[in-house]
ROSE-4610 file (N, C-alpha, C; in Angstrom, 1 decimal, always signed):
// ROSE-4610
residu = [M/M/M/K/K/K/H/H/H/Y/Y/Y/G/G/G/L/L/L/I/I/I/G/G/G/K/K/K/K/K/K/L/L/L/G/G/G/H/H/H/S/S/S/W/W/W/S/S/S/A/A/A/D/D/D/Y/Y/Y/F/F/F/A/A/A/R/R/R/K/K/K/F/F/F/A/A/A/A/A/A/E/E/E/G/G/G/I/I/I/D/D/D/A/A/A/D/D/D/Y/Y/Y/R/R/R/L/L/L/I/I/I/E/E/E/L/L/L/N/N/N/A/A/A/L/L/L/W/W/W/E/E/E/G/G/G/I/I/I/P/P/P/K/K/K/D/D/D/L/L/L/E/E/E/G/G/G/Y/Y/Y/N/N/N/V/V/V/T/T/T/I/I/I/P/P/P/Y/Y/Y/K/K/K/H/H/H/A/A/A/I/I/I/I/I/I/P/P/P/Y/Y/Y/L/L/L/D/D/D/S/S/S/V/V/V/D/D/D/A/A/A/V/V/V/A/A/A/A/A/A/E/E/E/I/I/I/G/G/G/A/A/A/V/V/V/N/N/N/V/V/V/V/V/V/K/K/K/G/G/G/G/G/G/V/V/V/G/G/G/Y/Y/Y/N/N/N/T/T/T/D/D/D/Y/Y/Y/I/I/I/G/G/G/V/V/V/I/I/I/E/E/E/S/S/S/V/V/V/K/K/K/L/L/L/H/H/H/V/V/V/E/E/E/S/S/S/G/G/G/W/W/W/K/K/K/A/A/A/L/L/L/I/I/I/I/I/I/G/G/G/R/R/R/G/G/G/G/G/G/A/A/A/A/A/A/R/R/R/A/A/A/V/V/V/H/H/H/Y/Y/Y/A/A/A/L/L/L/K/K/K/V/V/V/M/M/M/D/D/D/I/I/I/A/A/A/S/S/S/E/E/E/M/M/M/T/T/T/N/N/N/P/P/P/H/H/H/G/G/G/K/K/K/I/I/I/E/E/E/A/A/A/D/D/D/A/A/A/S/S/S/Q/Q/Q/Y/Y/Y/N/N/N/L/L/L/I/I/I/V/V/V/N/N/N/A/A/A/T/T/T/P/P/P/L/L/L/G/G/G/M/M/M/W/W/W/P/P/P/E/E/E/V/V/V/D/D/D/T/T/T/Y/Y/Y/P/P/P/D/D/D/I/I/I/A/A/A/Y/Y/Y/S/S/S/A/A/A/L/L/L/K/K/K/P/P/P/Q/Q/Q/Q/Q/Q/V/V/V/L/L/L/F/F/F/D/D/D/C/C/C/V/V/V/Y/Y/Y/N/N/N/P/P/P/E/E/E/V/V/V/T/T/T/E/E/E/F/F/F/M/M/M/R/R/R/R/R/R/G/G/G/K/K/K/E/E/E/Q/Q/Q/G/G/G/C/C/C/T/T/T/V/V/V/I/I/I/G/G/G/G/G/G/L/L/L/K/K/K/M/M/M/L/L/L/Q/Q/Q/V/V/V/Q/Q/Q/A/A/A/E/E/E/A/A/A/S/S/S/W/W/W/K/K/K/I/I/I/W/W/W/N/N/N/S/S/S/N/N/N/E/E/E]
num = [1/1/1/2/2/2/3/3/3/4/4/4/5/5/5/6/6/6/7/7/7/8/8/8/9/9/9/10/10/10/11/11/11/12/12/12/13/13/13/14/14/14/15/15/15/16/16/16/17/17/17/18/18/18/19/19/19/20/20/20/21/21/21/22/22/22/23/23/23/24/24/24/25/25/25/26/26/26/27/27/27/28/28/28/29/29/29/30/30/30/31/31/31/32/32/32/33/33/33/34/34/34/35/35/35/36/36/36/37/37/37/38/38/38/39/39/39/40/40/40/41/41/41/42/42/42/43/43/43/44/44/44/45/45/45/46/46/46/47/47/47/48/48/48/49/49/49/50/50/50/51/51/51/52/52/52/53/53/53/54/54/54/55/55/55/56/56/56/57/57/57/58/58/58/59/59/59/60/60/60/61/61/61/62/62/62/63/63/63/64/64/64/65/65/65/66/66/66/67/67/67/68/68/68/69/69/69/70/70/70/71/71/71/72/72/72/73/73/73/74/74/74/75/75/75/76/76/76/77/77/77/78/78/78/79/79/79/80/80/80/81/81/81/82/82/82/83/83/83/84/84/84/85/85/85/86/86/86/87/87/87/88/88/88/89/89/89/90/90/90/91/91/91/92/92/92/93/93/93/94/94/94/95/95/95/96/96/96/97/97/97/98/98/98/99/99/99/100/100/100/101/101/101/102/102/102/103/103/103/104/104/104/105/105/105/106/106/106/107/107/107/108/108/108/109/109/109/110/110/110/111/111/111/112/112/112/113/113/113/114/114/114/115/115/115/116/116/116/117/117/117/118/118/118/119/119/119/120/120/120/121/121/121/122/122/122/123/123/123/124/124/124/125/125/125/126/126/126/127/127/127/128/128/128/129/129/129/130/130/130/131/131/131/132/132/132/133/133/133/134/134/134/135/135/135/136/136/136/137/137/137/138/138/138/139/139/139/140/140/140/141/141/141/142/142/142/143/143/143/144/144/144/145/145/145/146/146/146/147/147/147/148/148/148/149/149/149/150/150/150/151/151/151/152/152/152/153/153/153/154/154/154/155/155/155/156/156/156/157/157/157/158/158/158/159/159/159/160/160/160/161/161/161/162/162/162/163/163/163/164/164/164/165/165/165/166/166/166/167/167/167/168/168/168/169/169/169/170/170/170/171/171/171/172/172/172/173/173/173/174/174/174/175/175/175/176/176/176/177/177/177/178/178/178/179/179/179/180/180/180/181/181/181/182/182/182/183/183/183/184/184/184/185/185/185/186/186/186/187/187/187/188/188/188/189/189/189/190/190/190/191/191/191/192/192/192/193/193/193/194/194/194/195/195/195/196/196/196/197/197/197/198/198/198/199/199/199/200/200/200/201/201/201/202/202/202/203/203/203/204/204/204/205/205/205/206/206/206/207/207/207/208/208/208/209/209/209/210/210/210/211/211/211/212/212/212/213/213/213/214/214/214/215/215/215/216/216/216/217/217/217/218/218/218/219/219/219/220/220/220/221/221/221/222/222/222/223/223/223/224/224/224/225/225/225]
x = [-16.6/-16.8/-17.8/-18.7/-19.6/-19.1/-19.4/-18.9/-20.0/-19.8/-20.7/-19.9/-20.6/-19.8/-20.7/-20.0/-20.6/-20.2/-21.2/-21.0/-21.1/-20.1/-20.2/-19.1/-19.0/-17.9/-16.7/-16.8/-15.7/-16.1/-15.3/-15.7/-14.7/-13.8/-12.8/-13.4/-14.6/-15.3/-16.0/-16.2/-17.1/-16.6/-17.4/-17.1/-17.8/-18.5/-19.3/-18.4/-17.3/-16.4/-15.9/-15.6/-15.2/-16.3/-17.5/-18.7/-19.0/-19.0/-19.3/-18.1/-16.9/-15.7/-15.9/-16.2/-16.4/-17.6/-18.7/-19.8/-19.5/-18.8/-18.5/-17.6/-16.6/-15.7/-16.4/-17.3/-18.0/-19.0/-19.6/-20.6/-20.1/-18.8/-18.3/-18.8/-19.0/-19.6/-18.5/-18.5/-17.5/-17.8/-17.5/-17.9/-16.9/-16.9/-16.2/-17.0/-16.6/-17.3/-16.3/-16.4/-15.4/-16.0/-15.2/-15.6/-15.2/-16.2/-16.1/-16.4/-15.3/-15.5/-15.6/-16.7/-17.0/-17.2/-16.5/-16.7/-18.0/-18.5/-19.8/-20.3/-21.6/-22.2/-22.0/-21.8/-21.6/-20.2/-19.3/-18.1/-18.2/-19.4/-19.7/-19.6/-20.6/-20.6/-20.2/-19.2/-18.7/-19.8/-19.7/-20.7/-20.7/-19.6/-19.6/-20.2/-20.8/-21.4/-22.8/-22.9/-24.2/-25.3/-24.8/-25.6/-24.7/-25.3/-24.4/-25.3/-24.6/-25.2/-24.8/-25.6/-25.3/-25.3/-24.3/-24.3/-24.0/-23.8/-23.6/-22.6/-23.0/-24.2/-25.1/-25.2/-25.9/-27.2/-27.7/-28.9/-30.1/-30.2/-31.3/-30.8/-29.6/-29.1/-29.0/-29.0/-28.8/-30.2/-31.3/-32.6/-32.7/-32.3/-32.5/-31.6/-30.6/-29.7/-30.2/-31.3/-31.9/-33.0/-33.3/-34.5/-35.8/-35.8/-37.0/-36.6/-37.5/-37.3/-38.6/-38.4/-39.6/-40.5/-41.7/-42.7/-42.2/-41.5/-41.0/-39.9/-38.9/-37.8/-38.4/-39.4/-40.0/-40.7/-41.3/-42.0/-40.9/-39.9/-38.8/-38.1/-37.9/-37.1/-35.6/-35.2/-33.8/-33.6/-32.5/-32.1/-30.7/-30.7/-29.4/-29.0/-29.8/-29.6/-30.0/-29.2/-29.5/-29.2/-30.2/-30.0/-30.7/-29.9/-30.4/-31.1/-30.6/-31.1/-32.3/-32.7/-33.8/-33.3/-33.9/-33.5/-34.4/-33.8/-34.6/-34.0/-34.7/-34.3/-34.4/-33.2/-33.2/-32.8/-32.4/-32.1/-33.2/-34.4/-35.6/-35.8/-35.5/-35.6/-34.6/-33.4/-32.3/-32.7/-33.4/-33.9/-34.9/-35.9/-36.9/-36.3/-35.4/-34.8/-33.9/-33.4/-32.5/-33.2/-34.4/-35.0/-36.3/-36.8/-38.1/-38.3/-37.2/-37.3/-37.3/-37.0/-36.8/-37.8/-38.7/-39.7/-41.1/-42.1/-43.5/-44.3/-45.4/-46.3/-46.8/-47.0/-47.5/-46.4/-45.2/-44.1/-43.9/-43.1/-42.7/-41.2/-40.8/-39.3/-38.8/-37.6/-36.8/-35.7/-35.7/-34.7/-33.8/-32.5/-31.5/-30.9/-31.2/-30.8/-32.0/-31.7/-32.7/-32.3/-31.2/-30.7/-31.4/-30.7/-31.3/-31.5/-30.6/-30.7/-31.9/-32.0/-33.1/-34.5/-34.5/-35.8/-36.2/-35.2/-35.4/-35.9/-35.3/-35.7/-37.1/-37.5/-38.8/-39.8/-39.5/-40.4/-40.6/-39.5/-39.5/-40.3/-40.2/-40.9/-42.4/-42.7/-44.1/-44.7/-44.0/-44.5/-44.7/-43.9/-44.0/-45.0/-45.7/-46.7/-46.0/-44.9/-44.2/-44.1/-44.7/-44.6/-43.2/-42.7/-41.4/-41.3/-40.3/-40.0/-38.5/-38.1/-36.7/-36.3/-35.0/-34.5/-33.1/-32.8/-31.5/-30.4/-29.4/-28.3/-27.3/-27.3/-26.2/-26.5/-25.4/-25.5/-26.3/-26.7/-27.4/-28.8/-29.3/-30.6/-31.5/-32.5/-33.3/-34.5/-34.8/-35.9/-35.6/-36.7/-36.6/-36.4/-35.1/-34.8/-35.6/-36.0/-36.6/-38.1/-38.7/-40.0/-40.2/-39.1/-39.1/-38.8/-39.5/-39.2/-38.0/-37.8/-36.7/-36.0/-34.7/-33.9/-32.9/-32.9/-32.1/-31.1/-29.8/-28.8/-28.7/-29.2/-29.2/-28.3/-27.2/-26.2/-24.8/-23.8/-22.4/-21.7/-22.4/-21.7/-21.3/-20.0/-19.5/-18.8/-19.0/-18.4/-16.9/-16.2/-14.8/-14.4/-13.4/-12.4/-12.8/-13.9/-14.3/-15.1/-14.5/-15.2/-15.6/-15.0/-15.3/-16.5/-17.1/-18.3/-19.6/-20.6/-21.9/-23.0/-24.2/-25.3/-25.4/-25.7/-25.7/-27.1/-27.4/-28.7/-28.4/-29.5/-29.4/-29.3/-28.1/-28.0/-28.3/-28.1/-28.3/-29.8/-30.7/-32.1/-32.6/-31.8/-32.3/-32.6/-33.6/-34.0/-33.8/-33.6/-33.3/-34.3/-35.6/-36.6/-36.5/-35.6/-35.5/-34.5/-34.7/-33.8/-33.1/-31.8/-31.0/-30.5/-30.8/-30.3/-29.4/-28.3/-27.3/-27.1/-27.4/-27.2/-25.7/-24.9/-23.4/-23.0/-22.1/-21.7/-20.2/-19.5/-18.0/-17.6/-17.3/-17.1/-18.4/-18.3/-19.5/-20.2/-19.4/-20.0/-19.6/-20.5/-20.2/-20.3/-19.9/-20.0/-21.5/-22.3/-23.8/-24.3/-23.9/-24.3/-23.7/-22.5/-21.8/-22.5/-22.8/-23.4/-24.8/-25.5/-26.9/-26.8/-25.8/-25.6/-25.3/-24.5/-24.2/-25.5/-26.5/-27.8/-28.7/-28.2/-29.0/-29.9/-29.8/-30.6/-30.2/-31.2/-30.9/-30.3/-29.1/-28.5/-28.3/-28.5/-28.4/-27.5/-26.5/-25.6/-26.1/-25.4/-25.8/-25.3/-24.6/-24.0/-25.1/-26.1/-27.2/-27.9/-28.1/-28.7/-27.8/-26.5/-25.6/-25.8/-25.8/-25.9/-27.2/-28.3/-29.6/-29.8/-29.5/-29.6/-28.8/-27.6/-26.7/-27.3/-27.8/-28.5/-29.7/-30.5/-31.6/-31.2/-30.0/-29.5/-29.1/-28.5/-28.1/-29.3/-30.4/-31.6/-32.1/-32.1/-32.5/-31.6/-30.3/-29.4/-29.6/-30.1/-30.2/-31.6/-32.5/-33.9/-34.1/-35.2/-35.5/-36.3/-36.6/-37.4/-36.6]
y = [-25.4/-24.0/-23.7/-22.8/-22.4/-21.2/-21.1/-20.0/-19.2/-17.9/-16.9/-15.9/-15.0/-14.1/-13.0/-12.1/-11.1/-11.2/-11.2/-11.2/-9.9/-9.4/-8.1/-8.0/-6.9/-6.7/-6.1/-5.0/-4.3/-4.1/-4.7/-4.8/-4.1/-3.3/-2.7/-1.7/-1.2/-0.3/-1.0/-2.3/-3.0/-3.2/-2.9/-3.2/-4.5/-5.2/-6.4/-7.4/-7.7/-8.8/-8.4/-7.2/-6.7/-6.8/-6.5/-6.5/-7.9/-8.8/-10.2/-10.9/-10.5/-11.0/-10.6/-9.4/-8.9/-9.6/-9.8/-10.5/-11.9/-12.6/-14.0/-14.2/-13.3/-13.3/-13.0/-12.0/-11.6/-12.7/-13.4/-14.4/-15.8/-16.0/-17.3/-18.2/-17.6/-18.4/-18.9/-20.2/-20.8/-20.6/-19.5/-19.2/-18.1/-18.0/-16.8/-16.2/-15.0/-14.2/-13.6/-13.9/-13.4/-12.6/-11.7/-10.9/-11.6/-11.8/-12.6/-11.7/-11.2/-10.3/-11.2/-10.9/-11.6/-10.5/-10.7/-9.8/-10.1/-11.3/-11.7/-12.8/-12.9/-13.9/-15.3/-15.5/-16.8/-17.4/-16.5/-17.0/-18.0/-17.9/-19.0/-18.5/-18.8/-18.5/-19.7/-19.5/-20.7/-21.6/-22.9/-23.8/-24.1/-23.7/-24.0/-22.9/-22.0/-20.9/-21.3/-21.1/-21.4/-20.4/-19.2/-18.1/-16.9/-16.0/-14.9/-13.6/-12.5/-11.2/-10.9/-10.0/-9.5/-8.0/-7.5/-6.0/-5.6/-4.3/-3.7/-4.6/-4.9/-4.5/-5.7/-6.6/-7.9/-8.1/-7.0/-7.3/-7.6/-7.1/-7.5/-8.6/-8.6/-9.5/-10.9/-11.1/-12.5/-13.2/-12.6/-13.2/-14.4/-14.3/-15.5/-16.7/-16.5/-17.5/-18.3/-17.8/-18.4/-19.3/-20.2/-21.1/-20.3/-19.3/-18.5/-17.3/-16.4/-15.2/-15.1/-14.6/-14.4/-13.2/-13.1/-12.1/-10.7/-10.3/-9.0/-8.7/-9.6/-9.4/-9.3/-10.1/-10.1/-8.8/-8.2/-6.9/-5.8/-5.9/-4.9/-5.0/-6.3/-6.5/-6.5/-6.8/-6.8/-7.8/-8.5/-9.4/-9.0/-9.0/-8.8/-9.9/-10.9/-12.0/-13.3/-14.4/-15.6/-16.7/-17.7/-18.9/-20.0/-21.1/-22.2/-22.0/-21.1/-20.8/-19.9/-19.4/-18.5/-17.1/-16.1/-14.7/-13.9/-13.1/-12.2/-10.8/-9.9/-8.5/-8.0/-7.6/-7.0/-5.5/-5.0/-3.6/-2.7/-3.1/-2.2/-2.1/-3.2/-3.1/-2.1/-2.1/-1.2/+0.2/+0.5/+1.8/+2.3/+1.5/+1.9/+2.2/+1.3/+1.6/+2.8/+3.2/+4.3/+5.6/+5.7/+7.0/+7.2/+6.1/+6.2/+7.3/+7.7/+8.7/+10.1/+10.2/+11.5/+11.9/+11.0/+11.2/+11.1/+11.5/+11.4/+10.9/+10.2/+9.6/+10.8/+10.6/+11.6/+12.5/+12.3/+13.0/+12.7/+13.5/+13.2/+13.1/+12.1/+11.8/+11.7/+12.1/+11.9/+10.9/+9.8/+8.8/+8.9/+9.2/+9.3/+7.9/+7.4/+6.1/+5.2/+4.2/+3.3/+1.8/+1.5/+0.2/-0.5/-1.6/-2.4/-1.7/-0.8/+0.0/+0.9/+1.6/+2.5/+1.8/+0.6/-0.2/-0.5/-0.9/-1.2/+0.0/+1.2/+2.4/+2.8/+2.6/+2.9/+2.0/+0.8/-0.2/+0.2/+0.5/+0.9/+2.1/+3.1/+4.4/+4.1/+3.2/+2.8/+2.2/+1.4/+0.8/+1.9/+2.9/+4.0/+5.1/+4.9/+5.8/+7.1/+7.0/+8.2/+8.0/+8.9/+8.9/+9.2/+8.4/+8.6/+8.4/+9.0/+8.8/+8.7/+7.8/+7.6/+8.5/+8.9/+9.7/+9.1/+9.4/+8.9/+9.7/+9.1/+9.8/+10.4/+10.1/+10.6/+12.0/+12.9/+14.3/+15.1/+16.3/+17.2/+16.7/+16.6/+16.2/+17.4/+17.4/+18.6/+18.7/+17.7/+17.7/+18.9/+19.6/+20.7/+20.1/+20.1/+19.5/+20.1/+21.3/+22.0/+21.5/+20.8/+20.3/+19.0/+18.4/+17.1/+17.2/+16.4/+16.4/+15.6/+14.5/+13.6/+13.4/+13.4/+13.1/+12.0/+10.9/+9.8/+9.5/+9.4/+8.9/+7.4/+6.8/+5.3/+4.9/+5.6/+5.3/+5.1/+4.7/+4.6/+6.0/+7.0/+8.3/+8.7/+9.0/+9.4/+8.3/+7.1/+5.9/+5.8/+5.3/+5.2/+4.2/+4.5/+5.6/+6.9/+7.0/+8.2/+9.1/+9.5/+10.3/+11.7/+12.2/+13.6/+13.6/+12.5/+12.5/+12.6/+13.1/+13.3/+13.6/+13.3/+13.6/+15.1/+15.4/+16.8/+17.4/+17.8/+18.4/+19.9/+20.7/+22.1/+22.2/+22.0/+22.0/+23.4/+24.5/+25.8/+26.0/+25.2/+25.4/+24.6/+23.8/+23.0/+23.8/+23.3/+24.0/+23.2/+23.8/+23.1/+22.0/+22.2/+21.2/+19.9/+19.9/+18.7/+17.7/+16.4/+15.3/+14.7/+14.4/+13.7/+12.4/+11.3/+10.0/+9.4/+9.0/+8.4/+6.9/+6.1/+4.6/+4.2/+5.1/+4.9/+5.0/+4.0/+4.0/+4.2/+4.2/+4.3/+5.4/+6.6/+7.1/+7.3/+7.5/+7.7/+9.0/+10.0/+11.3/+11.5/+11.5/+11.7/+13.1/+13.4/+14.8/+15.2/+14.3/+14.5/+15.0/+14.3/+14.6/+16.0/+16.2/+17.4/+18.6/+18.5/+19.6/+19.9/+18.8/+19.0/+19.6/+19.2/+19.8/+21.3/+21.7/+23.1/+23.9/+23.3/+24.0/+23.9/+23.2/+23.0/+21.8/+21.0/+19.8/+18.7/+17.9/+16.7/+15.7/+15.1/+14.1/+12.8/+11.7/+10.4/+9.5/+8.9/+8.0/+6.6/+5.8/+4.4/+3.3/+3.7/+2.7/+1.9/+2.5/+1.8/+0.9/+1.3/+0.4/-0.8/-0.7/-1.8/-2.8/-2.2/-3.1/-3.8/-3.1/-3.7/-4.8/-4.5/-5.5/-6.7/-6.5/-7.6/-8.5/-7.9/-8.7/-9.5/-8.8/-9.4/-10.6/-10.4/-11.5/-12.7/-12.4/-13.5/-14.3/-13.6/-14.3/-15.2/-14.8/-15.6/-16.8/-16.6/-17.8/-18.8/-18.4/-19.3/-19.7/-19.3/-19.8/-21.2/-21.8/-23.2/-23.2/-22.1/-22.1/-22.7]
z = [-16.4/-16.6/-17.7/-17.5/-18.6/-19.3/-20.6/-21.4/-22.0/-21.9/-22.5/-23.3/-24.0/-24.8/-25.5/-26.2/-26.9/-28.4/-29.3/-30.7/-31.3/-32.1/-32.7/-33.7/-34.4/-35.4/-34.8/-34.1/-33.5/-32.0/-31.1/-29.7/-28.8/-29.3/-28.5/-27.5/-27.7/-26.8/-25.7/-25.8/-24.9/-23.5/-22.5/-21.1/-20.6/-21.5/-21.1/-20.5/-21.1/-20.5/-19.1/-18.9/-17.5/-16.5/-17.0/-16.1/-15.7/-16.6/-16.2/-15.5/-15.8/-15.0/-13.5/-13.3/-11.9/-11.2/-12.0/-11.5/-11.1/-12.0/-11.8/-10.6/-10.4/-9.3/-8.0/-8.0/-6.8/-6.3/-7.2/-6.9/-6.9/-7.2/-7.2/-8.3/-9.4/-10.5/-11.4/-11.7/-12.6/-14.0/-14.6/-16.0/-16.5/-17.8/-18.4/-19.5/-19.9/-20.9/-21.8/-23.1/-24.0/-25.1/-25.7/-26.8/-28.1/-29.0/-30.2/-31.4/-32.1/-33.2/-34.5/-35.2/-36.5/-37.6/-38.7/-39.8/-40.5/-40.4/-40.9/-40.1/-39.9/-39.1/-39.6/-40.9/-41.5/-41.1/-40.5/-40.0/-38.9/-38.3/-37.3/-35.8/-35.1/-33.6/-32.9/-31.9/-31.2/-30.6/-30.7/-30.3/-28.8/-28.1/-26.7/-25.8/-26.4/-25.6/-25.0/-23.7/-23.0/-23.4/-23.7/-24.1/-24.5/-25.3/-25.7/-26.0/-25.9/-26.3/-27.7/-28.3/-29.7/-29.7/-30.4/-30.5/-32.0/-32.2/-33.5/-34.4/-35.6/-36.4/-36.6/-35.6/-35.9/-35.1/-34.5/-33.6/-34.5/-35.7/-36.6/-37.5/-38.0/-39.0/-38.4/-37.1/-36.6/-36.6/-36.7/-36.6/-37.5/-38.8/-39.7/-39.2/-38.4/-38.0/-36.8/-36.2/-35.0/-35.2/-34.3/-34.4/-34.3/-33.3/-33.1/-32.3/-32.2/-31.3/-30.5/-29.3/-28.4/-28.9/-28.4/-28.9/-28.9/-27.8/-27.6/-28.6/-28.8/-29.7/-31.1/-31.4/-32.7/-33.0/-32.1/-32.3/-32.4/-31.6/-31.7/-33.1/-33.5/-34.7/-34.5/-33.2/-32.9/-31.7/-31.7/-30.7/-30.1/-28.7/-28.1/-27.1/-27.0/-26.1/-26.8/-26.8/-27.4/-26.4/-26.3/-25.4/-26.2/-26.4/-27.1/-28.4/-29.2/-30.5/-30.5/-29.4/-29.2/-28.9/-29.6/-29.5/-28.6/-27.8/-26.8/-26.9/-26.3/-26.3/-24.8/-24.2/-22.9/-22.9/-24.1/-24.2/-23.8/-24.2/-23.9/-22.4/-21.6/-20.2/-19.6/-20.2/-19.8/-20.1/-21.2/-21.5/-20.5/-20.2/-19.3/-17.9/-17.4/-16.1/-16.1/-17.2/-17.3/-17.3/-17.9/-18.1/-17.3/-16.6/-16.0/-15.0/-14.3/-13.3/-13.9/-15.2/-15.8/-16.9/-17.2/-18.2/-17.7/-18.6/-18.2/-19.3/-19.0/-19.9/-20.8/-22.1/-23.0/-23.6/-23.2/-23.8/-25.3/-25.9/-27.3/-27.4/-28.2/-28.2/-29.6/-29.8/-31.1/-30.8/-31.6/-31.5/-32.7/-32.4/-33.5/-33.8/-34.9/-35.3/-35.8/-36.5/-37.0/-36.9/-36.1/-35.9/-34.8/-34.3/-33.2/-31.9/-31.6/-30.3/-30.5/-31.6/-31.8/-31.7/-32.3/-32.2/-30.8/-30.0/-28.6/-27.9/-28.1/-27.5/-27.9/-29.2/-29.7/-28.9/-28.8/-28.1/-26.6/-25.9/-24.5/-24.3/-25.2/-25.0/-25.3/-26.2/-26.4/-25.2/-24.5/-23.2/-22.2/-22.2/-21.3/-21.7/-22.8/-23.3/-23.8/-24.4/-24.9/-26.5/-27.2/-28.7/-29.1/-30.1/-30.6/-32.1/-32.6/-34.1/-34.2/-35.2/-35.5/-36.6/-36.6/-37.7/-38.1/-39.4/-39.9/-39.2/-38.7/-38.0/-38.9/-40.2/-41.1/-41.5/-41.4/-41.8/-40.8/-41.1/-40.3/-40.1/-38.8/-38.5/-38.6/-39.5/-39.7/-38.7/-38.0/-37.0/-36.0/-35.7/-34.7/-33.3/-32.8/-31.6/-30.4/-30.5/-29.4/-29.1/-30.1/-29.9/-29.2/-28.9/-28.2/-26.8/-25.9/-24.5/-24.3/-25.1/-24.9/-26.2/-26.2/-27.4/-27.1/-27.9/-27.6/-28.7/-28.3/-29.3/-29.2/-30.3/-30.3/-31.5/-31.6/-32.6/-31.9/-32.7/-32.1/-32.0/-32.5/-32.5/-31.1/-30.9/-29.6/-28.9/-29.4/-28.7/-28.9/-27.9/-27.9/-29.1/-29.9/-29.7/-30.4/-31.1/-31.8/-30.9/-29.9/-28.8/-29.2/-30.3/-30.7/-31.7/-32.0/-32.9/-32.1/-32.7/-32.0/-33.1/-32.7/-33.6/-33.9/-35.2/-35.6/-35.5/-34.3/-34.0/-33.7/-33.6/-33.2/-31.7/-31.1/-29.7/-29.1/-29.8/-29.3/-29.1/-29.7/-29.6/-28.4/-27.7/-26.6/-25.4/-24.6/-23.4/-22.2/-21.0/-19.8/-19.4/-19.8/-19.4/-20.3/-21.3/-22.1/-21.5/-21.9/-21.4/-22.6/-22.5/-23.5/-22.9/-23.6/-23.2/-24.3/-23.9/-24.8/-24.5/-25.5/-25.3/-25.2/-25.6/-25.5/-24.0/-23.6/-22.2/-22.1/-23.2/-23.2/-24.2/-23.8/-22.4/-21.7/-20.4/-19.6/-19.8/-20.2/-20.7/-22.1/-23.0/-24.4/-24.8/-26.0/-26.5/-26.7/-27.1/-27.1/-25.8/-24.7/-23.4/-22.9/-23.2/-22.8/-23.4/-24.7/-25.4/-24.8/-24.5/-23.9/-22.5/-21.7/-20.4/-20.5/-21.5/-21.7/-21.8/-22.3/-22.5/-21.3/-20.3/-19.1/-19.1/-20.1/-20.1/-19.1/-18.7/-18.0/-18.9/-18.6/-19.5/-18.8/-19.5/-19.0/-19.9/-19.3/-20.1/-20.2/-20.9/-21.2/-20.2/-19.2/-18.3/-17.6/-17.1/-16.4/-17.4/-18.6/-19.6/-19.8/-19.9/-20.0/-18.8/-17.6/-16.4/-16.3/-16.6/-16.5/-17.5/-18.8/-19.8/-19.6/-19.0/-18.7/-17.6/-16.6/-15.5/-16.1/-16.9/-17.5/-18.5/-19.1/-20.0/-19.1/-18.0/-17.1/-16.6/-16.3/-15.9/-16.9/-18.2/-19.3/-19.4/-19.4/-19.5/-18.4/-17.3/-16.1/-15.9/-16.8/-16.6/-17.1/-16.8/-17.1/-18.4/-19.0/-20.3/-21.4]
């Protein structure tokens, strides 16, 4: 049996283990996927893992612990997939697949957050020819929300179990032609999304991003590179 896993600090919100358990069962794959909580990376990552994912708060912090990172992950400055001591990023692929039917080249986007997820979103939007800027998620966000075609929550705000939290933007200023994308997938409808929907906005949750990045991770783990 091969072993895979997710490295993070608090993983009670994660659906990754369930996702891969269903995948392995459906496809007859002799493998398991476990959640590995570490208070610090120096505590040690299990040596028996064929590959693993990385989540909050280690997507950037893990880079010095790796032998190398591929060119895309290096440009993003964040890693969410590791195989054989090499870091990759598949989050940006999940972002593109999640929003591509709802956005247009030349749009302007606001990314709430400055961590690993935000960096992946920034890179994905750059690939899609969408100009974006990141903002600090703490406290009231002063940016004029109405001037952006796309607003992205790339923070844990709203994630289970703190489902009542949300980015503090001027929701009342939002317009129906705007799109809100939340990288959070648990719950499937966050408070950020609910408030955007109240204003008539198109809202997109993070579940597809999870699924797409997971499948891209699996391809990396099973590649011959």
